[in-house]
N, C-alpha and C positions, 0 to 999 in steps of 0.2 A: 164451704167457706171460700174456696178458690173461685167458684163461680160468682160469689158476691163481690170479691175483690176485683174480678175482671169487669163486672158491671160498673162498679165505682170508678175504676180507671177509665173506662170508656166514656163515662159521664163527664169526668174531669177534662178529658181530651176534647169532648164536644164543646164544653164551656170555653176552653181556651181558643178553640177554632173560631167560635162565634164572637169572642171578645179578645182579639189579639192585643198584646201589650203595645202601648204607644211609645215609640222611640223618636228621637230627633232624626232629621234627614240623614241617611247614611253618609259615611265619609266620601264615598265615590261621587255623591251628588254635589259636593262642594265645588269641585273643579267644573262641573257642568253649570252650576249657578254662576260662577265667575265668568265663564265664557258667555253665558246668556246675558248677563248685565253689561258686559263690554259691547255685545251686539246691540243692545237697547240704546246705549250711549251713542254708538256710531250711527245707528238709524236715526236717532234724534237730531244729530248734526246734519245728516243728509236731508232730512225732511224739513229742517228749519225750526223744529220744535225746541231745540236747545241752541243757545249761543255758544260760541267757542269758549268763552269764559266759564259758563255753566258746565259745559262738558269737561273742561279742565279740572274743575273742582271735583266732579263726580269720578273722573278717571283717577285723580289723586286718591280719593277715598278708596276706590277699587284696588288701586295698587297697594295701598296700605293693608287691605284685607289679604291680597295675594302674598304680600311679604309675611304677614302673620301666619298664613296657611303654610308657606314654605318653612318657616321657623318651627311651627308646631309639629310638622310631619318629618322633621329632620331625623328623627329616630325611627322612621319607616312606619309609624302608626299614629293614629289620633285617638285620644281618650274620649269617652262620652262627654266630658266637660269641655274639651277642646272643640268637639263637633258642635256642641250647644253654643259656645261662644262665637264661633265662626258664623253659624247660622243667624245669630242675633245681629252680628255686624252686617251680614248680607241683607237681612230684613230691613235694617235701617237704611242701607244704601239703596235698596230697591224702592223704599218709600220716597227717598229723596229724588230718585230718577222720575218716578211717577209725578211727584209734586212739581218738579221743575218743568216737566214736559206738559203737564195739564194746566198748571196755574202758577207760573213763575213769580207772580206777585205775592203769593202766600208763603209763609214760613212753616216749618214742620212742627216740631215738638219742643216744649220747654226743656225736656230731659236731654235734648240734643245739644244744648249749649256746652256742657263739659266735653262732649264728644267732638263738637266742632272745634273747640279750643285745642284739644289734644291732636286733632287731625291737622289743624293749621300749624301747630308746633312741629309735627312730623314733616309737613311740606317744606317748612323753613329748613329743618335739619337735613332733609333729603336734597334741598337746593344747594346747601353748602357742600354736601358730600359729592354731588354731581358737578359742582362748580358752575351751576346755573345762577348762583348768587355769590356775590363777593361777601367777605366778612362784614364790611361796612353796611351793605344792603341788608344782610341778615340781622345786624344789630338794630337797625331802624325798625325792621319788621318785628323783632323780638320785643322791642320796647312797646310797639303798638299792641302786641298781644298781651304783654304784661299789664297794660292799661285796661284792656278788656277784662282780664282776670281779676284785677283789683276792683273794677266796677261791679263785676258779677258777685264777688265776695261781699261787697258793701250792700248791694241790692238784696241779696238773699240772707242777710244777717238776721232777719226776723223769721227765717225758716220758710219763706215763700217768695214767689215772684209774681207781680201783677202782670196783666196782659200788656200794659204800656212798657214795663221794664223788660219783659221778654222781647217785645218788638224792638226796643232800643238796643238791646244786646245783639239781636240778630242783625240789625242795621250796621252796628259797629263791626261785627264779624264779616258781614258782606263786604264792607270797605276794605278790611284787612285782607280778605281773600282776593279781592280785585288787585290790591297792591302786590300780593305775592305773585299772582299771575303776571302782572305788569312787569315787575322786576325780573322774573325768571325768563320771560319771553321777549321783552323789549326794554332793557334797562334805560334806554335813552329817552323814551317817552314818559310823560307824566300823566296823571289820571284826570281828574275833573276840576273845573273851577270851584265847584262847591266844596272841594276838599281843602281849600286854603284855610278857612277858619278852623277846620278840624285839625289840620297839620299844625297850626299855631297852638291850639289847645293841647295837642299831643306833645309838642316840644316843651311847652310850659310844664306839663306833667313830668316829662323826663328830667327836666332840671330840678323840679321840686323833689322827685323821687331820688335823684342823685344826692341832694343835700341830706335827705332823711336817712339814706343808706350809708352816708359817709364817702360815697364815690366821688363827690365834688366838694371842694372847699368853698367857703363863703366867697372868697375872692374870685374863684373860677365861675361860680354861679352868678356873681354880679356882672362879669363880662358877658356871659351867655344871656342873661336877662336884658342887658343893654342892647345886644344884637336883636333879640326877639322884640323888644319894644320898638326898635327902629323899623322892623318889618311890619309890626302892627300899625304904626303911624303911616308907613308907605301904603299899606293896604287901604287904610281909611281914606287917604288922599286920593288914591287911584279909583276907588269905587264911589267917590262923592257924587258922581253923576248917575249913580244907580246901575252901572255896568262895568265890566272889565273886558278890554279888548284882548285878542290873542297875545300881543306883545307884552301887555301888562301881566297876564297870567304867567307867561314864560319867565318874566323878570322876577315875579314873586316866588315862583317855584325854584328858580336858581338861588335866590337868597335863602329860602328855606332849606334847600339841599346843603348849602354851605354851613348854615347854622346846625343842621342835623349832624353833619360830619364833625363839626367842632364839639358838639355835645358828646359824641362817641369818643373823640380824641381825648377830651378832658376826663371823661369817666374811666377810660381805660389806660390813662397815664402814658400815652404815647410820647416818646422823647422828642421833642422838637415841635414847634407850632408852625403851621403852614399858612395861616390866614392873617 
């Protein structure tokens, strides 16, 4: 009987040895993967495969993973679920690094949209905490991001996103990402001439959302809509010859900056009007 049990035990050990259980990458590999992805980003900048803006987004993603890693292991251990979650985050960031370095014109995955929204929210919050963003700048960026969230909710209300809808959302998130980078690194400069119609549409949305939420009275919204109508008329006049010169772009952006600040001021009930 003992001999039979010994044979059975040996057989079980042989099977286990031949088919070891599958585990997620061990906890100690997480730090190594973080270092490796940072090297890939740095190498991408050095080789020209990544622009500074692309690298900034990827580095912000990676910093988010690092922060999650530090928080999760604050009790000196990582659970299997935490290891799995961190590896999933690193897998997505790794895919984004490869995607941006190999084919920056393509976008990644439809499932990334909620993750991109969450990441951009984190970048804005981190910008406030580090003082790279003022409260006013963060308010504008948060309004942009709220617009993306609302558009996403509307588009996927039927339970799916078409390829065109995914592309549109990615383009909106790309612009918001560029704005976050622009405001955090060079708040004096503005982005692209093509952003002017987008900025006008965004400010109109912010006013409409302010009425719907009760953050703006009808009287306040009327003043803001009059300002925005003036900008629309100025824009139409300036580009009637089919182009905008640098001085016209600067003028329109200055006007939009003032209106954006007014929307923030009215929605947050600042005491005293400055314009």
